[in-house]
C-alpha positions in Angstrom: -23.3 -10.7 -16.0 -20.2 -11.5 -18.9 -18.0 -14.7 -19.3 -14.2 -13.6 -19.0 -13.8 -14.1 -22.8 -16.5 -11.2 -23.2 -14.4 -9.1 -21.2 -13.4 -5.5 -23.2 -10.3 -3.4 -21.9 -11.0 -1.5 -19.2 -9.0 1.5 -20.5 -10.6 1.5 -23.8 -13.3 4.3 -21.9 -10.8 7.4 -22.3 -11.0 6.3 -25.9 -14.2 6.1 -26.1 -15.4 9.0 -24.4 -12.7 11.0 -27.0 -14.2 9.7 -29.9 -16.3 6.2 -30.4 -14.6 5.7 -34.1 -11.0 6.4 -32.1 -12.4 3.3 -30.0 -13.6 1.5 -32.8 -10.8 1.7 -34.7 -7.9 0.5 -31.8 -10.3 -2.0 -30.7 -11.8 -3.8 -33.1 -10.5 -3.2 -36.4 -6.8 -3.4 -34.2 -5.9 -0.3 -36.0 -3.1 2.1 -34.1 -0.6 4.7 -34.9 1.8 6.6 -32.5 1.9 9.8 -31.9 4.1 11.7 -29.4 1.6 12.3 -26.9 0.4 8.3 -26.8 4.9 7.9 -26.8 4.8 10.0 -23.5 2.1 8.4 -22.5 3.4 4.8 -22.0 6.6 6.1 -20.5 5.0 7.7 -17.6 3.2 4.1 -17.0 5.9 2.3 -17.1 7.8 4.2 -14.9 5.0 4.2 -12.5 5.3 0.1 -12.6 9.0 0.1 -12.2 8.7 -0.8 -9.0 7.8 -3.9 -7.3 4.3 -4.5 -7.3 3.8 -4.2 -3.6 4.8 -1.4 -0.9 4.5 -0.8 2.4 5.1 2.8 4.1 4.0 3.2 7.5 0.3 2.6 7.8 -0.3 2.7 3.7 0.5 -0.2 1.2 1.1 1.1 -2.1 0.3 -1.7 -5.0 1.6 -1.1 -8.4 0.3 -2.6 -12.1 -2.3 -4.0 -10.1 -5.1 -6.5 -12.3 -8.8 -5.2 -12.3 -12.3 -6.8 -13.2 -15.9 -6.6 -13.4 -17.8 -9.3 -14.6 -21.1 -7.2 -13.7 -19.4 -4.5 -16.7 -17.4 -7.0 -18.4 -14.3 -5.4 -18.7 -10.4 -6.1 -17.4 -7.7 -4.2 -17.0 -4.6 -2.5 -14.8 -4.9 0.1 -12.1 -1.5 2.0 -12.1 -1.5 2.7 -8.4 -3.7 1.6 -5.5 -3.3 3.1 -2.0 -4.4 1.4 1.0 -4.7 3.8 4.3 -5.1 2.4 7.1 -8.4 3.5 8.8 -10.9 1.9 10.8 -14.1 1.6 8.4 -11.9 -0.6 5.8 -11.4 -3.6 4.8 -9.0 -6.4 5.7 -5.5 -7.5 3.7 -4.8 -10.5 3.7 -1.0 -10.7 5.6 -1.9 -7.3 6.9 -3.0 -5.9 10.4 -6.0 -3.9 10.9 -8.4 -2.9 8.4 -7.8 -0.4 5.2 -9.4 2.3 2.9 -9.5 2.1 -1.0 -7.6 4.4 -3.1 -6.9 4.1 -6.9 -4.3 6.8 -8.6 -4.2 6.8 -12.3 -1.2 8.7 -13.9 -1.5 11.1 -17.5 0.5 13.0 -19.2 0.0 16.2 -19.9 -2.4 18.4 -17.8 -6.4 18.0 -16.7 -8.8 17.8 -19.1 -12.1 19.7 -20.0 -13.4 16.8 -20.6 -14.4 13.4 -18.8 -12.2 10.8 -20.5 -10.1 10.6 -17.6 -12.0 10.9 -14.6 -14.7 8.0 -16.8 -11.4 5.6 -16.8 -10.3 6.4 -13.0 -14.2 6.1 -11.6 -14.1 1.7 -13.9 -11.2 1.0 -12.1 -12.7 2.3 -8.3 -15.7 0.2 -9.1 -14.2 -3.2 -10.6 -12.2 -2.8 -7.3 -14.9 -2.4 -5.5 -16.2 -5.4 -7.2 -13.3 -7.1 -6.4 -12.8 -6.5 -2.8 -15.9 -6.0 -1.6 -15.8 -2.4 -0.4 -16.9 0.9 -1.0 -14.6 3.5 -2.9 -15.7 7.2 -2.8 -12.9 9.1 -4.5 -9.6 8.4 -6.4 -6.7 10.6 -7.7 -5.7 12.0 -11.3 -2.2 12.0 -10.9 -0.6 14.6 -14.2 2.7 14.5 -15.6 3.2 18.1 -17.0 1.9 19.6 -13.9 3.1 17.0 -11.4 0.1 17.6 -9.3 -2.9 14.9 -8.2 -6.8 15.6 -9.0 -8.9 14.8 -6.4 -12.1 12.8 -8.0 -15.1 12.0 -6.2 -16.9 9.5 -8.0 -20.5 10.1 -7.4 -24.0 8.1 -9.1 -23.5 10.1 -12.3 -20.0 9.7 -13.3 -20.6 6.0 -12.5 -23.7 5.8 -14.6 -22.2 7.0 -17.1 -19.6 4.2 -17.1 -21.5 1.7 -16.7 -23.7 3.0 -20.2 -21.0 3.5 -21.5 -19.5 0.0 -21.4 -22.8 -1.4 -22.3 -22.8 1.0 -25.4 -19.5 -0.3 -26.1 -20.3 -4.2 -26.2 -23.1 -3.7 -28.2 -20.2 -1.6 -30.9 -18.5 -4.9 -30.0 -20.5 -7.5 -30.4 -22.0 -6.1 -34.1 -18.4 -5.4 -35.4 -19.3 -1.8 -35.8 -17.4 1.2 -36.5 -19.2 4.7 -36.5 -18.4 7.0 -39.3 -16.1 9.9 -39.8 -17.7 13.1 -37.6 -15.0 15.7 -37.7 -13.6 17.9 -35.0 -10.8 20.1 -33.8 -10.5 17.1 -31.4 -8.6 15.1 -34.8 -5.8 17.3 -35.5 -4.2 15.3 -32.1 -5.3 12.0 -32.5 -2.9 9.7 -33.7 -5.0 7.6 -36.1 -5.7 10.4 -38.1 -4.5 9.7 -41.5 -6.2 6.1 -40.6 -9.1 7.3 -39.5 -9.1 10.1 -42.5 -11.7 13.1 -40.7 -11.2 15.5 -43.3 -14.7 12.9 -44.8 -16.5 14.7 -42.0 -16.2 17.8 -42.9 -18.8 18.2 -45.9 -17.2 16.3 -48.1 -17.9 13.1 -49.7 -15.7 10.9 -49.9 -16.3 10.5 -53.8 -14.4 14.4 -54.2 -11.8 14.0 -51.6 -10.8 11.2 -54.4 -11.7 12.6 -57.1 -9.3 16.3 -55.9 -6.3 13.8 -54.8 -6.7 11.6 -58.3 -6.3 15.3 -59.9 -3.4 15.9 -57.9 -1.3 13.1 -58.9 -1.9 14.2 -63.2 
């Protein structure tokens, strides 16, 4: 069990899955730069949260910007939307009749991705909710702003194990204040931290050679 002062930000897992160095630069070194993608993502999340925190629609209850945490994984964060569906084998909610099944919904800009980053973040949210509410959550949804479509995500054992392993690795990096070295890939071109990270140094060119070339250009 982790103490609250040692909690990591839940949302960091999507950055960690995308690039461990990007996560370390942002969450350990506190370096960040905005680009079009990050701004669009913020606007989409603001829209998801721009209502009262709780809303009832018949037998459906919506909770927006719901704070969540896990002592077991040492993380805390916020769910964009948590849906509580009236069902026979669910959990009781204070001030509400009947029982409810819990379904987290995470909002993302763009369209579904090939990597697992978004699914891992959603799974982490579900695992926090399970720990807090003493329930089981078999699936959740990712809503993409570009396609205006929900993607159902089954929260099987494999993705849960990956979430636990990643947060354990993240805690190890954070406690050591360790930032991984540059490892260039095509994804670096779209990263908001490209100018801070300097991924070109990881393309087989030494840092000394990189500096010498830029110094020559200043003559």
